[in-house]
TORLUM-638556 format. One record per residue (C-alpha): residue in one letter; x, y, z. Coordinates in steps of 0.001 Angstrom, whole numbers, plus 500000, padded with zeros to 6 digits. Layout:
! TORLUM-638556
AXYZ...
//
This chain:
! TORLUM-638556
M500000500000500000R501458503366498917M501248506072501558G502708509559501792S505404510260504349G503190512717506211P500147510479506838F502477507610507704A504327509729510278A501073511046511768C499783507489512230C503076506414513808I503076509331516269A499441508630517207I500345505009517993E503423506157519917V501254508472522021L499131505457522993G502256503481523896A503676506381525913A500357506792527745L500389503102528680F503977503421529887L503145506494531977R500154504687533475G502476501898534585F505264504196535742F502863506398537727P500391503823539062A497322505191540753P496968503836544284V494512500945544301R493364499649547662S491439496527548494S487918496862549831S489122496044553302G491536498941553085T489028501486551819E486211500842554254H486425501857557844H486636498941560267A486892499582563991E489847497305564705P490765496949568356P493954498825569234A497093496935570122P497180496259573869E499940497628576007P502793495061576128A503323493413579484A505828490687580409G504170488285582771A501516490762583861S498158491954582576S497781495621581668N494480497439581994W495336499765579099T493731497939576196K491698500792574668L492654503820572678P493907506700574828P491443509572575233P491845512693573102L494390515291574140F492482518276572737S488839519288572775K488942521219569507V491415521301566635V491694524085564053I493860523508560964M494789526749559236L496429525779555929I497906528639553894D498562527517550335A502180527986549145L503390529107552598R507190528835552535D509091528232555746D510973531534555448F507644533388555257V507148532434558922F510622531752560325G512528534283558186P512694538077557931K509300538283556226G507727536512559179V509242538998561617K508072541940559505F504639540836558357M503564538163560893P504492539592564309Y501913537640566309T502936534335564736T506586535172565345Y505831535837569008L504100532477569372V506986530701567644E509704532343569738K508059532811573133G504535531402573095A503020528021573904S503881526310570633H506073523776568890S507532524732565515F508753522476562733V509959522702559153A507875520058557368E509314518625554167A506801518017551385K507845515293548949P507483515990545206P505153516590543481T504575519818545401V501042520524544212T497958520895546362M495971517677545977P498732515148546771R499925517350549651I496461517360551227K496381513586550896A499784513361552577L498643515571555472M495473513585556133T496480510011555245G500157510118556187S500978508289552950L503110509403550010P500900509991546948G502209509066543518F503693511511541031V500747510969538699D498729513117541109V500207516109539279I497731515301536491R494946514140538786N495313517427540674L493075519023538017N490178516684538814S490651515252542270P488999511879542943S487830510970546416V490408509545548808R490068505796549275E492897505335551781D492299505407555489N492702508960556770V492221511203559785L488953512711558548T487362509313557911Q488394508152561379A487086511370562908K483724511060561168A483409507417562265A484141508483565835G481313511021565736K483492514096565361R481853517081563682I484027518596560946I483593522016559323F485548523182556297Y486008526500554465G488356527116551553D489801525203548594D487144522889547184T489804520223546583W489025519068550129V485349518640549237K486299516466546244L488776514409548244F486514513927551257P482873514031550131K480206513664552817H482760514201555579F481815517760556539V478721518790558446E479226522274556991Y481452523546554205D481968526385551741G484389525565548913T486133527923546504T487946526915543326S491722526771543595F492512527156539886F491290530698539308V494670532195540152S493822535784539187D491741536163542354Y493686536588545591T491237538691547597E487732537309547360V488976533733547543D490231534379551106D487395536696552133N485011533800551473V486838531854554207T487325534616556767R483700535785556632H482629532604558440L485068532897561354D483231535362563588T480243533028563713V481824529585563737L484441530372566407Q481699531298568850R479860528030568313A480465524825570242D478900522362567769W482133521299566063D485292519372566906L487523519953563873L487682523149561798I489745523311558583L490573526619556879H492403526571553525Y493539529994552288L494487530289548603G495361533961548161L499106533654548808D499454530880546227H497589532938543631I499809535965544262G502854533764543751H501567532451540417V500768535921539121S503503538109540641G506081535867542326P507350535791545928G508975539218545617S505666540986545022P504581543604547606L501237541799547652V502929538924549514G503605541117552551R500019542333552653K498697538799552430L501013537549555207R499838540411557434E496234539434556705M496947535799557574D498633536868560810S495519538754561873V493340535722561058L495584533485563165M495468535941566067K491665536093565918T491392532293565802H493848531773568654A492075534313570861A488718532648570226L490120529196571087L491626530486574337A488244531925575271Q486542528607574508E489001526696576717K487497528284579819K484361526227579193T486100522888578523L488320520523580450L490811519938577646P492928522474575790S492496523187572085L495024522896569275L495693525363566451V497767524058563542L499386526522561120C500852524831558057G501382525031554310D500723522374551721H503840523274549717G506227526158549222M506846528575546390S509764528765543976E511611531978543199T509435532391540117G506205531889542073G505352528385540878H505523525016542573G505549521335541736G509284520690541807S511803519717544460S513715522909545238M514195523878548883E511764526773548509E509069524416547247V509442521491549672N510089523278552985T506899524434554684P506240525695558231L504330523583560712V503402525377563946L501364523615566663I499854526107569098S498179525036572349S498094526085575974A499261522528576753F502672523441575323E503593526049577912R507258526844577964K509440528132580761P511342531435580476G514493530954578453D513151527825576750V514325528289573148R512684525895570701R514215525955567257P512171524504564388A513117520861563855H512956519230560427V510198516646560067Q508176515071557278Q504806516428556217T503328512954556657D504083513170560410L501053515400560920A498545512576560288P499549510337563256T499962513425565435L496415514614564686A495098511094565226V496683510934568689G495489514448569526L491883513574568612G491945510132570271L491718508269566944P493570505289565479V496576506148563326P495608505841559604K496494502376558329H498570503527555357S500445506283557146V504248506244556952G504518509193559330R505678509188562920L504262510946565941L505707514396566594F507014513541570046P507099517111571481V503287517059571443V503203514331574159Q506530515135575788G504884516844578752M502739513817579654A503487510957582038L506105508451580865R503618505592580632E501358507642578363Q504301508620576193L505280504984575729R501684504048574987F501450506570572130L504815505537570709H503846501861570888L500619502417568962N502501504250566216T505213501596565907V502654498785565811Q500843500530562944L504072501021560984S505226497446561596K501909496077560251L502269498248557159L505820496989556725Q504682493360556919E502069493998554185N504496495671551790V507918494069552373P508198490260552034S511444490110554026Y510192492447556739E511771490408559550K515239491358558282E514488495071558295P516460496938561007G513361498923561939F511323495790562602E514079494264564730K514326497501566694F510552497484567180K510564493960568595L513367494889570977S511494498011572064E508310496029572652R510139493516574871L511750496267576908H508395498017577129G506818494847578538N509527494613581192W508975498245582089I505221497702582446R505830494745584730L508086496838586968Y505627499728586835L502680497539587892E504746496271590780E504770499897591946N508497500106591641N509223503853591454S512952503572591723E515530505247589502V515932501944587679L512351502231586452F512928505757585155N516174504850583390L514602501808581779G511637503890580645S513946506482579096K515767503697577264V512492502261575962R511465505708574742R514732506115572832Q514330502653571316Y510792503469570164L511879506748568616D514710504992566752A512345502261565594L509841504844564340Q512524506579562325M513774503327560758L510302501996559997S509176505273558429L512300505404556267S511901501788555100L508254502321554209S508978505548552348R511330503583550115Q508740500872549472V505716503060548810M506053503266545027Q505615499958543245Y505952500092539492D503466498420537181I506235496670535255Y503935494818532847S502195497995531649M505580499708531357V506961496865529228V503952496819526877G504112500610526432T507866500500525832V507504497772523185V504921499849521274V507121502961521413L510243501095520268E508393499374517423V507158502746516142L510644504265516374T512168501288514545L509554501505511814L510240505241511389L513994504668511164L513610501860508608S511326504060506513V513782506975506273P515195506152502780Q511751506022501162A510027508671503283L512691511305502620G513096510375498961S512077512516496019K508525511154495915A508051511224499727E506088507983499498L506706504539500845D505305501061500574V503587500363503876P503297496599504467L499834496993505908W497951493886504842S500751491422504183P501858491189507847V498270490863509062S497562488070506610S500827486265507276L501341483248509487L503944485179511515F501349487703512634Y498982485062514009L501830483167515631L503041486316517403L499493487185518436L498957483760520001I502268483959521868L501498487438523204L497974486472524267A499341483421526076A501944485578527805H499238488087528750V497075485387530344T500075483993532216V501173487350533581C497684488466534596T496801485217536356S500083484980538241A500594488653539135E500609489247542884S500037492994542632S497464494952540665C498226495736537026Y496478498348534905F496913496516531608C495471493342533124S492442495300534335L491546496359530787P488709494522529014W489885491521527042L488843493147523782A491014496223524476A493974494138525653G493622491862522616G493562494919520345V496834496170521854M498398492725521388A497214492642517761L498721496106517245I502060494952518700S502036491868516480A501212493906513375L503948496450514124L506505493720514745S505529491962511507A505818495281509638V509258495879511144L510426492407510101A509013492964506609A510842496273506353L514065494616507508T513850491806504939K512843494035502027P516400495310501277F517624491723500949V514762490819498625D515381493906496477S519191493682496595R519456492287493032H517276495081491678L519357497667493536R522580496260492097T521265496405488538N519481499763488943P521440501824491462G519610504921492660P521035508325493272S523335508511496259K524765511425498129S528528511372497943R529154513805500767W527288515082503799S527526518787504567D528639520126507938V525091521247508786E523687517798508008L526276516093510197L525615518594513002T521853518080512915L522304514292512889F524827514004515716G523241516837517678T519806515188517692V521219511777518629G523582513275521210H520749515137522901A518730511924523197V521696510101524751S522416512949527188L519012512519528862G520378509543530773A522248511852533182S520339513748535866S522506516847535481F521801517007531743V518076516708532456E518154519483535056E520205521711532761E518779520576529416H518471524201528335Q522265524356528203T522269521505525678W519846523311523387Y521669526634523762F524905524895522785L523322523170519788V521676526354518510N524873528357518920T526881525669517148L524295525612514370C524723529369513887L528501528932513593A528061526079511107L525711528226509022C528228531058509113H530938528716507807E528602527451505118A527682530997504093Y531362531960503875S532165528912501764T529247529608499454C529834533333499079F533568533297498528L534461529769497402G531289528440495838G529334525451496991D532123522959496275G535140525138496997E535419526488493444P535477530224492666P532090531915492256C530524531475488841C527128533174488895Q525415536284490144H522035536911491712T520360540132492506E518497540773495695R515228540389493845G516411537057492554C516896535775496071D513465536864497165N511485535520494239M512488531887494160A510711530875490983P511984527651489441V514213528279486456Q513672526071483438G516968525457481700G519948527756481904N523023527317484004P522511524509486508G524658526300488988C522138529105489138D519069526952489693V516842528218492423L516028526155495499E513228523672495165L512683522275498637G510945519249497325Q513898518096495259A517183516546496137H519591518613498158R521683521079496089R524044523787497253P524439527013495273T527735527884493662S527565531503494809L525166534164495932D526194537458494435G528868539082492461P531784540589494355W529849543847494882G526436542382495773C524787543375499053D523046540031499627R526366538358500310W526987540477503383L523436540035504616V523850536276504361L527211536430506125T525952538576509000S522624536763509546P524069533817511556W526041536241513715L522941538337514389T521016535189515324L523852534082517587A523952537465519347C520171537459519776C520217533976521348R522976535069523720L520918538056524882L517843535868525365R519774533609527738A520063536546530133M516326537251530033N515057534215532010P517752532183533790T516415528663534231G517488525227535379V518586524203538859Q521853526124538713G520486529342537249A516899529696538486H517946531618541600R520101534081539656P518462537429538929G517939537880535218L516802540745533061G513251539428533278H513299539599537086W514638543141536902L511901544221534504A509136542470536461S509996544230539724S507687547039540797D510571549555540760H511048549255536999K507460549335535798A508080552348533577E510952550608531766L508821547479531345S505966549547529936V508187551141527290L509749547796526361A506342546085526139A504956548836523901L507964548696521588S507764544897521474L504105544978520441L504899547521517690M507704545298516401I505417542267516421F502957544169514234A505730545260511886L507062541728511490V503668540103510933Q501492542538508995S503303542495505630R501776539202504467C498322539661506000S495176540858504297R493900544353505079A491256543066507478S493812540909509291K496157543883509628V493423545911511320A492521542999513588M496168542402514472G496746546077515315L493656546306517511G494469542978519118L497997544046520070L496571547281521471G494197545150523526V497155543128524824Y498740546276526233C495402547382527699Y495031544002529375R498461544209530978A497754547793532064A494458546705533621T496197543987535631G498852546447536829S501817544948534970V502447548026532798L501408551670532835F499838554086530375P501735557371529921W499012559257531789Q498787556676534570Q500667557424537799D499817554430539998N497979551113540053K494915552054542067D492542550743539402I493991547228539144S491504544649537870R491629541175536412G491397542538532877I488629540164531838V487015542602529387E490352543536527798A491442539903527421R488149538905525844F488532541857523485V491803540297522289Y490242536823522048V487678538233519600F490454539362517243V492367536094517682L489312534135516615G488625536615513816I492125536258512350L491961532460512613F488562532527510924M489894534627508037G492838532286507650T490546529261507584K488315530985505034D491292531595502732L492406527978503054L488963526772502013K488840529353499242S492159528098497866Q490499524803496973V488208526409494406T489978529559493182A492380529891490301A495066531690492325A495116528852494814S498771529115495825K498621532811496728V495352532520498661R496556529406500465T499818531058501477R497972534082502820G495556531853504741L498372529939506394W500142533160507365E496948534541508894M496606531362510947H500211531877512054S499394535509512915G496474534406515064F498777532137517068I501242535031517468L498518537343518821L497426534661521286A501041534174522344A501413537922522941L498330537886525166L499430534897527252S503098535912527579R504270537769530654P505128541416529720H508852540863530230N508688537911527801L507355539988524887P510941540686523699V511416536906523553L508436536693521203V509844539530519084S513211537770518898C511471534571517812L509718536336514921A512830538288513932I515018535168513800Q512371533394511739A512308536250509224V516106536547509002M516705532812508694A514002532399506048K515176535283503838F518947535145504213I519790531550505197W517329528889504120K516453530418500729P519884531594499488L521798528585500871R519146526212499472H518642523936502454D516296521068501763A513086520366503679T514757517910506074E517424520363507219V514938523216507542T512652520995509627V515400519968512047M516502523591512419H512930524659513216Y512711521881515789W515976522954517427F514988526607517602G511553525638518950Q513170523687521775A515587526535522530F512742529066522714F510880526732525071Y513675527461527552F514133531110526514Q510584531627527837G511813530626531300N510572527044531198S512564524110532540N512072520435533315N510700521472536699M506942521556537178A507276524858539073T508010526805535878V504594526059534354D502771529409534214V499351528380535501S498093531983535423A498130531930531608G495276529438531677F492946531957533321V493478535024531144G490026536359530354L488159533787532465D485937534887535348T485216531321536480Y487174528104536369M486577526127533151A488759523044532943I489115522568529171P489836526210528177A492208526612531121A494096523419530230L494378524370526536L495575527902527284T498142526629529785L499351524032527277F499722526636524532A501495529102526834T503944526402527959Y504754525074524460M504483528456522751G508000528259521319P507730524833519632V504222525614518327L505191528954516744W508276527459515095A506239524519513763S503648526966512434H506383528989510728L507808525788509223L504416525043507698N504238528544506221F507796528496504907L507511525145503166S504074525912501748S505210529215500244E508679528205499027A508384524540498021G508095523719494365R506226520508495153G503878519477497893S506063516543498889A508217518913500986L505423519142503558S505141515384503685R508877514975504223A508870517720506853C506071515984508751F507984512708508712C511238514367509789Y509517516310512590A507893513139513873L511225511317513812V513247513963515662C510520514183518333S510117510427518622L513826509726519076P514367511545522419A510969510450523764S511674506778523023A515230507003524336Y514048508683527515I511440506008528187I514152503344527971L516517505370530162V513876506048532815T512994502365532942S516606501460533617L516971504298536160R513685503734538000Y515523503164541302H517788506177540847L518103508587543767F516627511444541702I513933509471539914W511069511524541387S512732514907541714V514466515034538295F513507512239535890S509764512001536560P508898515655535779K510872515375532549L508924512228531690L505660514164531981Y507094516914529788E508144514348527163G504699512766527170T503005516145526751H505450517184524035L504707513952522179L501006514833522314V501741518324520929T503858516723518189A500952514475517219A498720517535516815I501413519252514698C501788516185512463V498033516007511955L498059519683510919F500948519111508500T499183516107506999A495944518034506550M497756520894504803D499666518422502633Q496459516699501549T494811520004500605H497886521279498760T497298522012495095E499946522701492493P500010526303491292
//
């Protein structure tokens, strides 16, 4: 079956996306609990150990506190409370931490540092999987045992106000609640007022036992303005006043109760230096945890410095404080200072209950649990505890009893630490079978793409796809039977749950048939050269005698980048790899331009002359000197013999263009320092975004928008020019409305708004330009001047994407967008056309520049650099699909704009439509290679120390980029199918 390179590549990428999704589902398994683990069963607590005596402590200890208030401030970093900002903006909290009745801790939040998995960690004590980054957008209910479920079963009355993620995680747990959406990041005032407005009433009531307050304003300020914004100080001062009001009300309530109350101040995660979160930097993982209660009275001179603990330690501590069983799946340990002031027997009782729970969890998850040091320490502690109880019941109050009790306490604390550490290492269990099936699909697609290169990149851009012959062959059915037998064997003998085994048999059989067909096609492609070897010997085809420097660079650079992803440092600093490759490409192009201008394409003296007009109007020349033929991107690769005569101006423009591009890329590196090593360094973007330089930012943003219009408007229709101009004006108005920039007559930011009207004004013009581009594309199918109309339609589509990018970009990133458009124009006019690069080389260069501009925007392989605020531009309520699409476009703005320009360039300059088909195939191949290599590398490094902090975020980025690539390939294929010869 004959198939074009483009449709073939699009089908391959679509299949690879399915394989990658299956791999990700196995690598990030969702926690699946048995029915016994999800339902609440009142199991009797472990009795107090006693050696040769019977203890009367066989029930759960009574609660330590009458009421508990959890005040969770989203994105509260530890230095916001314990650092200079805490002293300046949270004076009451600072007083409680330094001199009041409190215990302070720095709680470490494990990656991913996003809200939903952090709430689960706080309430269940378990470590959620990294896949919760995706599930954070639509939180399912918690099935694991947790503090709130235990509290509800015990008859505790729970009230909640704040982030509605809690309502989704714990439905039907609250007797009263008022939830607010956490994803509408433009709002940082009303979202907190909706919580505080309930306090005056609820704090005076006595009909509740547990009150949870989740404030979102600080997190939203971080996403929009960053941690250096003056709004952060105002918000911290507001939170300090709320804490003071709550603490005063609890102290007043204690006069009516026998037990003290507990106020917990904590954060779910921190905030990076750019305002985001999701990664593993110190600013993102370190959060404050302050326990405030009159039971924690301290003596004068008692200095309590914040100790480092795990965020999961709060769950067993809350369970003990409320008189509840410790959650079954908790890996946390009791915060001992909470019970340190109690009698020694009570201390040992609490520690024993916690160690028993952890030892049971260890036995369920580790087959060789008896050899674990923590379990051995627990057994020793339990024996010593029994001896101590026997002495205690004999009313022996000697010093020996006290010393033995102190030793038992130390043993329990050591056992808790060892057990918690062992369980933390065992929490994540990979779904190996799903990973293997996904990897096989991905590798088969990559192999098929590589074997198809000679035909797919040939002059006809077509290949023989062995579609029906493998399916009808005996090998296909033999492979299918073997794979189905292996599937049945694995699924019936697997001890742990497996996602692929849980699929319906029809779906699993379809995947196995797909694997068999792909493998048969690969084998057919491998054997075809041997079958056709006699024909090739008698009819040799054209062969390229020599590869150019640019071709070798693009080949080894692409392969070298894929190999480099096996090192954690190269993943963290991947932007440096792309900066190096782009800079080297500019130098290689400069060398090529010099050789062409002064020596000719093959080192001979120049032989022909072109005028500037001749370089711009690349019309195919019929006949004449072959050395002066004009580039036809659809044909075989040819280099020109020269550009101009000795006095031509184009020669110097061609020679200087790579140097200008190189200088521009170097300046862009200073705009947004990224990566682990450079994220903390102040860049030009940080300087412009600060409130002290708003005037400079305003001038730069205005100039950038004018330059965008100048670079785009020349190829647009009159109506599109008007729409583009008004749209760019609306972009500036939107940024002025949100307080990012100023109008010349504006002196301050008193009238700051969310800019909803202004943003929607821009959206109207974006849709209008896209509509006009679509209309021209449809018109090109029936008009005589099809090529001209089609080219204009594609450029208008490209212009619509540029206007949307200008709206979603931060103001200090508008120069990055201008640089992107300027480099595209310079490279197209003075490099790719005059030097006659073929479609394959142009495609790889577009891919490289797209990846470099992904990092020039300030992105990295850290989840914290995702600009979530871009998904809510122009939205007054949270809408999942528009927000997700806008965030996706804002994140991958660089690759999308370069792919869109590639489509325009090839459509307008190619002499034959096959260039688009070859470009689609090449783009799919260069995207598939690093994704496939990274899947293999991650599988082999799944027990690496940095697997969750470094490799896993990059894996999500690769999966998303593969999805974007599939959409790009579909677009290329559609344009290729509608292409008509002029």
